[in-house]
Every structure is written in structure tokens, then in C-alpha cells.
C-alpha positions as MATLAB code, in Angstrom:
seq = 'MTTQKKKSIWIWLALGLIILSFVAFILFLDRNIVRTAQHAPAQPAASGNTEKPVFDFYTVLPEREVEIPEVVEPESERPDESSTRKKIAADARYILQVGSFQTVSDADRQKAQLALLGLEAKITSARVNGATYYRVEMGPFDSIRYSSVQKSLIENDVDFLPRKLP';
ca = [
      81.516   70.996   23.660;
      82.431   67.410   24.271;
      86.039   68.346   24.963;
      84.875   70.771   27.619;
      82.725   68.039   29.207;
      85.693   65.718   29.269;
      87.787   68.406   30.990;
      85.109   69.067   33.648;
      84.840   65.331   34.443;
      88.611   65.146   35.016;
      88.503   68.291   37.180;
      85.718   66.837   39.345;
      87.508   63.510   39.569;
      90.793   65.195   40.601;
      88.974   67.359   43.161;
      87.253   64.312   44.679;
      90.580   62.434   44.848;
      92.224   65.379   46.668;
      89.381   65.596   49.207;
      89.417   61.825   49.759;
      93.183   61.794   50.340;
      92.879   64.728   52.787;
      90.223   62.896   54.832;
      92.372   59.738   54.873;
      95.359   61.760   56.075;
      93.321   63.314   58.922;
      92.059   59.876   60.014;
      95.624   58.489   59.933;
      96.861   61.343   62.149;
      93.951   60.910   64.548;
      94.628   57.185   65.017;
      98.360   57.800   65.393;
      97.800   60.474   68.072;
      95.400   58.257   70.016;
      97.797   55.296   69.856;
     100.801   57.310   71.099;
      98.735   58.909   73.861;
      97.740   55.492   75.204;
     101.303   54.152   75.277;
     103.149   57.202   76.622;
     103.043   57.595   80.422;
     102.343   61.040   81.795;
     105.542   62.598   83.100;
     105.635   65.589   85.412;
     107.362   68.705   84.209;
     111.033   68.764   85.082;
     111.746   71.506   87.594;
     114.214   71.994   90.390;
     111.651   72.072   93.215;
     108.813   69.580   92.846;
     107.504   69.900   96.427;
     105.172   72.736   97.271;
     105.413   74.373  100.680;
     102.783   73.210  103.123;
     101.067   75.741  105.360;
      99.015   74.414  108.202;
      96.590   77.000  109.500;
      96.681   75.762  113.066;
     100.487   75.878  113.312;
     101.006   79.188  111.538;
      98.262   81.103  113.365;
      99.724   80.920  116.899;
     103.059   82.160  115.572;
     101.373   85.288  114.175;
      99.338   86.131  117.247;
      99.430   89.796  118.236;
      98.376   91.062  121.630;
      96.214   94.154  121.660;
      96.132   96.015  124.950;
      92.687   96.991  126.193;
      92.129  100.596  127.166;
      89.304  101.093  129.618;
      87.802  104.549  130.059;
      86.816  105.473  133.561;
      83.051  105.532  134.086;
      83.069  109.158  135.233;
      84.525  110.418  131.938;
      81.996  108.643  129.689;
      79.177  110.928  128.605;
      75.620  109.659  128.810;
      74.897  108.158  125.383;
      71.193  108.966  125.308;
      71.795  112.643  126.133;
      74.548  112.810  123.469;
      72.224  111.411  120.800;
      69.470  113.840  121.748;
      71.922  116.738  121.642;
      73.224  115.731  118.179;
      69.675  115.316  116.880;
      68.662  118.679  118.317;
      71.760  120.426  116.962;
      71.678  119.013  113.423;
      69.111  120.839  111.302;
      68.950  120.623  107.521;
      67.274  122.364  104.605;
      66.818  120.675  101.228;
      66.869  122.911   98.158;
      64.841  121.122   95.516;
      65.171  123.692   92.756;
      66.205  127.194   91.772;
      64.259  128.940   89.016;
      64.234  132.337   87.322;
      60.428  132.497   87.194;
      57.890  132.104   89.981;
      55.701  129.858   87.827;
      58.495  127.280   87.412;
      59.139  127.316   91.158;
      55.416  126.938   91.863;
      55.231  123.985   89.446;
      58.070  122.234   91.339;
      56.328  122.942   94.657;
      53.113  121.386   93.299;
      54.970  118.241   92.172;
      56.396  117.878   95.674;
      52.917  118.335   97.154;
      51.699  115.414   95.003;
      54.421  113.316   96.660;
      53.148  114.382  100.094;
      56.063  116.729  100.779;
      55.693  120.320  101.901;
      57.925  122.981  100.330;
      58.217  126.752  100.339;
      59.436  129.262   97.779;
      62.055  131.826   98.775;
      63.645  134.479   96.597;
      67.343  135.201   96.435;
      69.341  137.852   94.626;
      72.458  136.455   92.873;
      74.656  138.715   90.678;
      71.818  141.167   90.131;
      69.300  138.493   89.076;
      66.412  137.194   91.176;
      66.112  133.430   91.619;
      63.218  131.609   93.230;
      64.320  128.663   95.338;
      62.093  125.750   96.275;
      63.173  124.664   99.759;
      62.041  122.063  102.242;
      62.699  122.066  105.953;
      64.279  122.680  108.362;
      64.499  119.018  109.406;
      66.154  117.211  112.239;
      68.470  114.378  111.176;
      65.827  111.624  111.495;
      63.132  113.383  109.444;
      65.820  114.560  107.003;
      66.750  110.963  106.190;
      63.176  109.923  105.404;
      62.535  112.980  103.185;
      65.854  112.473  101.408;
      64.959  108.818  100.749;
      61.573  109.835   99.356;
      63.171  112.365   96.993;
      65.702  109.801   95.753;
      62.987  107.195   95.135;
      61.040  109.710   93.016;
      64.108  110.912   91.048;
      63.973  114.464   92.381;
      67.315  116.294   92.459;
      68.087  118.212   95.630;
      70.861  120.093   97.373;
      71.206  119.473  101.122;
      72.341  122.354  103.310;
      73.115  122.206  107.011;
      71.876  125.128  109.076;
      74.419  126.750  111.398;
];
């Protein structure tokens, strides 16, 4: 056992010597790098064109000026804006389909959920490929009321299908 102890002491001693020499080598390199960095002046990279082009905003802008001709509509051809808006609002009417179910009870449940949100809906039946579907619909709305109802449905995570009436 004593021979094994002698071997382990030499192994530990050799390992310590290797680590110590590695640390000394790192310190030597560190000092050498710092010393050469202090003495060497910084030199710019060698390239053919060392000057960058200079763009002055105030000299370049007038050179790129483009004239846009103004087209003026005669006053007689302009429609009255307020009457146009009223006409668009009166013409645009929407229906929101909030669900389509195969049973009346499912459609009634959806209608009740909408009523809890303060929205009024109706149930209509439709025949599609020989099967009867019960649609939960809201409306018709003009464009202003349509936007507020649509926003309310989105805020409450209710899926819907908008349809514009002819």
C-alpha cells in the first residue's frame, strides 16, 4: 500500500505542476498582448476608397423636386357630401349570422347568450341539401349600428358571418 501512496503523491504533484505552468503561460500571454496593444498605433484598413460620399439633405432635395399639377373639380359637378353620406348609410343594410344549428334548442341557447349581452337576435329556418338548419341572425342594421354590434360581438368572442342585404 505504501507504493500506491507514493504513486498518488507523484500524480498529484505532477498535476499541480501542469496546472501551475498553464496559469503562468496564460498570464504571460495576457501581459504580452496588453504590452503590444499599447505600443501599436491603430491603423485604418487599407482600401482603395477611404472617403465616404457626403449627402447633404438641403442640396439633394431641391434637385429631386417633382411638380404635381393640381386638378380642380368644378363646383357644379361635386355632389353634396352630406346627402351622399346619408344615401350610403340608407343603402347599406347588413345582417349578422351568429350561428347555424341543426336543432332548435341549440339555436335558442345561442339567442339567449346574445340576449345576456344586450343584443337582440331572431331564429330563422333554412333548408340546405334536404336538411333543416336553424340560423341565429341579427339585424338588419345600417352601417353605423352594424359597426357597434360587430365590435360588441368581437369583444365577447362570438363568431359571426356578416351578410350585406341587396
